C-alpha positions in Angstrom: 94.3 134.3 102.9 94.0 131.0 100.9 95.5 127.8 102.5 97.8 127.6 99.6 99.3 131.0 100.3 99.6 130.1 104.0 101.4 127.0 103.1 103.9 128.8 101.0 104.5 131.4 103.7 105.4 128.7 106.3 107.2 126.3 103.9 110.6 127.0 105.4 109.5 126.8 109.0 110.0 123.1 109.5 113.7 123.6 108.3 114.3 126.2 111.0 112.7 124.0 113.6 114.7 120.9 112.8 117.9 122.9 112.9 117.1 123.9 116.5 116.6 120.4 117.6 119.8 118.7 119.0 120.7 115.5 117.1 122.5 112.5 118.4 126.0 111.9 117.0 126.5 108.3 117.7 129.6 106.1 117.4 129.0 103.8 114.4 130.1 100.1 114.6 129.5 98.1 111.5 130.3 94.7 109.9 128.8 91.3 109.6 128.0 90.0 113.1 128.9 93.1 114.9 126.2 93.0 117.4 128.5 90.6 119.3 130.5 93.9 120.4 127.4 95.3 122.2 128.6 93.9 125.5 132.1 95.4 125.2 130.3 98.8 124.1 128.3 98.7 127.4 131.4 97.8 129.5 133.5 100.6 127.9 130.8 103.1 128.5 130.6 102.0 132.2 127.0 100.6 132.0 126.2 98.0 134.6 122.7 96.9 133.4 120.7 97.0 130.1 117.2 96.4 128.9 117.3 94.8 125.5 114.1 95.7 123.6 113.0 93.7 120.5 109.9 92.4 118.8 108.4 88.9 118.9 109.7 88.0 115.4 113.3 89.0 115.9 113.2 87.3 119.3 111.8 84.1 117.8 114.7 84.0 115.2 117.2 84.2 118.1 119.0 87.3 116.7 119.2 88.6 120.3 121.2 85.7 121.5 124.7 87.0 120.4 123.9 90.3 122.2 123.0 88.4 125.4 126.2 86.4 125.1 128.3 89.4 124.7 126.6 91.1 127.8 127.2 88.0 129.9 130.8 87.9 128.7 131.4 91.5 129.8 129.6 91.1 133.1 126.5 93.3 132.1 123.2 92.6 133.9 120.3 92.5 131.5 116.5 92.1 131.1 114.7 91.5 127.9 111.4 93.2 126.7 110.2 91.5 123.5 106.7 92.6 123.3 107.1 95.4 120.6 104.4 95.0 117.8 104.6 96.2 114.1 102.2 99.0 115.1 103.5 99.8 118.7 100.8 101.2 121.0 100.8 103.5 124.0 100.1 100.4 126.2 103.2 98.6 125.0 105.3 101.8 125.5 104.0 101.9 129.0 105.0 98.3 129.6 108.5 99.1 128.2 109.0 102.0 130.5 107.9 100.0 133.5 110.4 97.3 132.6 113.2 100.0 132.3 112.4 101.7 135.4 111.7 98.6 137.4 115.1 97.1 136.6 116.9 100.3 137.1 118.9 99.9 133.8 121.7 102.2 132.6 120.9 101.9 128.9 118.5 100.6 126.3 119.5 98.2 123.6 117.2 98.5 120.6 117.2 95.5 118.3 114.7 95.5 115.5 113.2 97.6 112.7 111.6 101.0 112.7 108.9 100.1 115.2 111.3 98.8 117.8 113.7 101.7 117.3 110.9 104.3 117.6 109.4 102.6 120.7 112.7 102.7 122.4 113.0 106.5 121.9 109.7 106.9 123.9 110.7 104.3 126.5 114.2 105.9 127.0 112.6 109.3 127.4 109.8 107.9 129.6 112.3 106.2 131.9 113.8 109.6 132.7 110.3 111.0 133.5 108.6 108.1 135.3 105.9 110.2 136.7 104.8 111.7 133.4 101.7 110.2 131.9 102.5 108.0 128.9 100.0 109.8 126.7 101.8 113.0 127.2 105.0 111.4 125.8 103.2 111.4 122.4 103.1 115.3 122.2 104.5 116.8 119.0 107.6 117.6 120.9 108.8 116.1 124.1 111.7 117.7 126.0 113.9 115.5 128.3 115.9 117.4 130.8 119.5 116.3 130.3 119.1 113.5 127.9 117.1 110.2 127.6 118.6 106.9 128.7 121.4 106.0 126.4 120.3 103.9 123.5 122.5 101.4 121.6 120.5 101.0 118.3 120.9 97.8 116.4 118.6 98.0 113.4 117.5 94.7 111.9 116.4 96.3 108.5 118.1 98.6 106.1 115.7 101.4 105.1 114.0 103.5 107.8 117.0 105.2 109.3 115.2 105.2 112.6 118.3 104.3 114.4 119.4 108.0 114.3 116.3 110.0 113.7 114.9 112.3 116.4 111.4 111.5 115.5 109.4 108.5 116.7 106.0 107.2 115.4 103.7 105.2 117.6 99.9 104.8 118.0 97.9 106.6 120.7 95.1 105.4 122.7 92.7 105.9 119.8 94.9 103.9 117.4 96.1 107.0 115.6 99.7 107.3 114.6 101.5 110.1 116.3 104.8 111.5 115.4 106.9 112.8 118.3 110.2 114.7 118.2 112.4 113.7 121.2 114.5 116.6 122.3 117.3 115.2 124.2 117.6 111.8 122.3 120.6 110.0 123.4 121.7 107.5 120.8 125.3 106.8 121.7 126.0 103.9 119.4 124.6 102.5 116.2 125.5 99.0 115.3 125.1 98.1 111.6 125.1 94.4 111.5 124.4 93.0 108.0 123.9 89.5 109.3 120.4 90.6 110.7 119.3 91.3 107.1 120.4 88.0 105.5 117.4 85.9 104.7 115.0 88.7 104.6 112.3 88.3 101.9 113.2 90.1 98.6 110.1 92.4 99.0 111.4 93.5 102.5 114.8 94.2 101.1 113.5 96.1 98.1 110.9 98.1 100.1 113.4 99.2 102.7 115.9 100.0 100.0 113.3 102.4 98.4 112.8 103.9 101.7 116.5 104.7 102.2 116.8 105.9 98.6 114.0 108.4 99.1 115.5 109.8 102.2 118.8 110.5 100.6 117.3 111.8 97.4 114.8 114.2 99.0 117.6 115.3 101.4 119.6 116.3 98.3 116.6 118.3 96.9 115.3 119.9 100.1 115.1 123.6 100.4 117.1 123.9 103.6 120.7 125.1 104.2 122.9 122.4 105.4 126.6 121.4 105.6 128.5 120.0 102.8 129.2 117.0 104.9 125.5 116.3 105.4 124.9 116.7 101.6 127.7 114.4 101.0 126.1 111.7 103.1 122.7 112.2 101.3 124.5 111.7 98.0 126.3 108.7 99.2 123.0 107.2 100.4 121.6 107.5 97.0 124.8 106.2 95.3 125.0 103.1 97.7 121.4 102.2 96.8 121.9 102.5 93.1 125.1 100.3 93.2 124.0 97.6 95.8 120.2 97.0 95.8 120.3 95.4 92.3 123.0 93.1 93.6 120.8 91.9 96.3 118.1 91.0 93.6 120.6 88.6 91.9 122.7 87.6 94.9 120.6 88.0 98.1 123.5 86.7 100.4 125.9 89.3 99.1 127.3 90.4 102.5 129.1 93.5 101.2 126.0 94.7 99.4 124.0 94.2 102.6 126.5 96.0 104.6 126.4 98.9 102.1 122.7 99.1 102.3 122.7 99.3 106.0 125.1 102.2 105.8 122.9 103.9 103.1 119.8 103.6 105.5 121.9 105.2 108.3 122.8 108.1 105.9 119.2 108.4 104.9 118.4 108.8 108.6 120.8 111.6 108.8 119.1 113.2 105.8 115.8 113.1 107.7 117.5 114.7 110.7 119.3 117.4 108.9 117.4 118.1 105.7 113.8 116.5 106.2 112.0 115.0 103.2 109.5 116.3 100.8 106.5 115.5 98.5 107.5 112.0 97.8 106.9 111.2 101.4 103.8 113.3 101.6 102.2 111.4 98.5 103.5 108.0 99.7 102.3 108.6 103.2 98.9 109.5 102.0 98.6 106.8 99.4 99.9 104.2 101.6 97.6 104.9 104.4 94.5 105.4 102.4 94.9 102.3 100.2 96.8 100.1 102.7 99.9 100.0 100.4 103.3 99.1 102.1 105.4 102.2 102.6 108.3 101.1 100.3 105.9 100.2 97.6 104.2 103.6 97.8 107.5 105.4 97.7 108.3 103.5 94.5 105.0 104.6 93.0 105.7 108.3 93.8 109.4 108.7 93.2 109.6 109.3 89.5 106.5 111.5 89.0 107.3 113.7 91.9 111.0 114.1 91.2 110.4 114.6 87.5 107.8 117.3 88.2 110.6 119.2 90.4 113.2 118.8 87.8 113.1 122.5 86.6 113.6 123.8 90.0 116.2 121.3 91.2 118.1 121.1 88.0 121.5 121.9 89.6 121.0 119.5 92.4 119.8 116.6 90.3 122.7 117.2 87.9 125.2 117.1 90.7 123.7 114.0 92.0 123.8 112.4 88.6 127.6 113.2 88.3 128.2 111.9 91.8 126.5 108.6 91.2 128.3 108.0 87.8 125.4 108.7 85.5 126.7 111.8 83.9 130.0 113.8 83.6 130.6 117.3 84.9 130.8 118.7 81.4 127.3 117.5 80.5 124.4 119.7 80.1 122.5 120.0 83.4 119.1 119.0 81.9 120.7 116.1 80.1 122.4 115.0 83.4 119.1 115.3 85.4 117.4 113.3 82.8 120.1 110.5 83.1 119.4 110.4 86.9 115.7 110.0 86.3 116.3 107.3 83.6 118.6 105.4 86.1 115.8 105.7 88.7 113.3 104.2 86.3 115.6 101.4 85.5 116.3 100.7 89.2 112.6 100.5 89.9 112.1 98.1 86.9 115.0 96.0 88.2 113.4 95.8 91.5 110.1 94.5 89.9 107.9 97.5 90.5 105.1 98.1 88.1 104.0 101.6 86.9 100.7 102.9 88.0 98.3 101.9 90.6 94.7 100.9 90.0 93.7 101.2 93.6 93.9 105.0 93.4 90.5 106.6 92.4 89.6 109.9 91.2 86.7 110.1 93.5 89.1 110.1 96.4 91.2 113.0 95.1 89.6 115.6 97.4 90.6 113.6 100.5 93.9 112.7 99.1 94.8 116.3 98.4 93.8 117.4 101.9 95.9 114.7 103.4 98.9 115.4 101.2 98.7 119.1 102.1 98.6 118.4 105.7 101.5 116.0 105.6 103.7 118.2 103.4 103.7 121.2 105.9 106.0 119.1 108.1 108.8 119.0 105.4 111.0 121.1 103.5 110.2 120.6 99.8 111.7 122.7 96.9 108.3 124.4 96.3 104.7 124.4 97.5 102.4 122.6 95.2 99.0 123.8 94.5 95.9 121.6 94.7 95.8 121.5 90.9 99.4 120.4 90.7 98.8 117.7 93.4 95.9 116.3 91.3 98.0 116.2 88.2 100.7 114.2 90.0 98.0 111.9 91.5 96.9 111.3 87.8 100.4 110.4 86.8 101.0 108.0 89.8 97.6 106.4 89.1 98.3 105.9 85.4 101.9 105.5 85.7 102.6 107.8 82.8 103.3 111.5 82.4 100.1 113.5 82.1 100.4 116.6 79.7 
């Protein structure tokens, strides 16, 4: 049996697996400055002590201070662990677990971007299993009897959706990224505070926006049965990005737009949990890792070529999304509606300053790239399984920035 046929046979397996994993259903608290409510959240939940986990950049900016003030005002004891790096390692996770266990805390407050949020998932799991070796917490799946320590997630960026996803990505002892699904993840609250994203460089805002958009869009196209409520959240994720990301290009301090982008990222995280992603991410992960391209930029390179390639088999879904986002009417021809969505996507990328094509991609690397894309894609639920020939054709389109006939 060829590898292609094997990949076709197991294509739906990730969808069955992710359905079986329990998902957190946190209370969402949102609004500009809403992290000031964290102390009351802890008090209402009956927590007596907390470990606030963040990274050095967020800590140096003082974004943690309002949280500490709120903890003090509500009589909550606390400790701070601010050593999380942009590429968190197993040693950092070990330090974080030691801090949580040593202080005997009731909950973890995760303040930061995807690296902090993912690190806290492993720390919260490890604190419930203090005798388990840290390296064993980076298995493909880790089961926590009962649940992890409660986590109050306060994302400082609007893109990854890591505040709610059950997966965590950290580096093992060999410096290799490991993706771990935490069974029993206990995120009790998500605090969406747009104040944390004010002042972010435009590139960060745009790259994070592309990430959120891709989560919602691929969630809409995924070949996995889900509820209408979850589909609605994925569609709303896409609509929110289309409507608000361009506003932040012209008016970076638009608080409403920033709050809407935070909500879009959260809905995108829900899409990952319930519908997974697809080939946009498989291509972007591979190209980004191979050529050291930021994830959001890699996503932007891959979005139009991959989604356009899938148009014929995703016509109904793309047409419905076009109508929902206001790019088409229900009476429009489905193919025309899908084309309008793709045209709007191209316009959004242009507005955000993304160029078409990528000179870094080299045809001599295609064999390795195809292998990496195949390996990554088996974790997702794409509308169809691509052959090696189809993958190479898409690599050509991404490299050249134009459709290859």
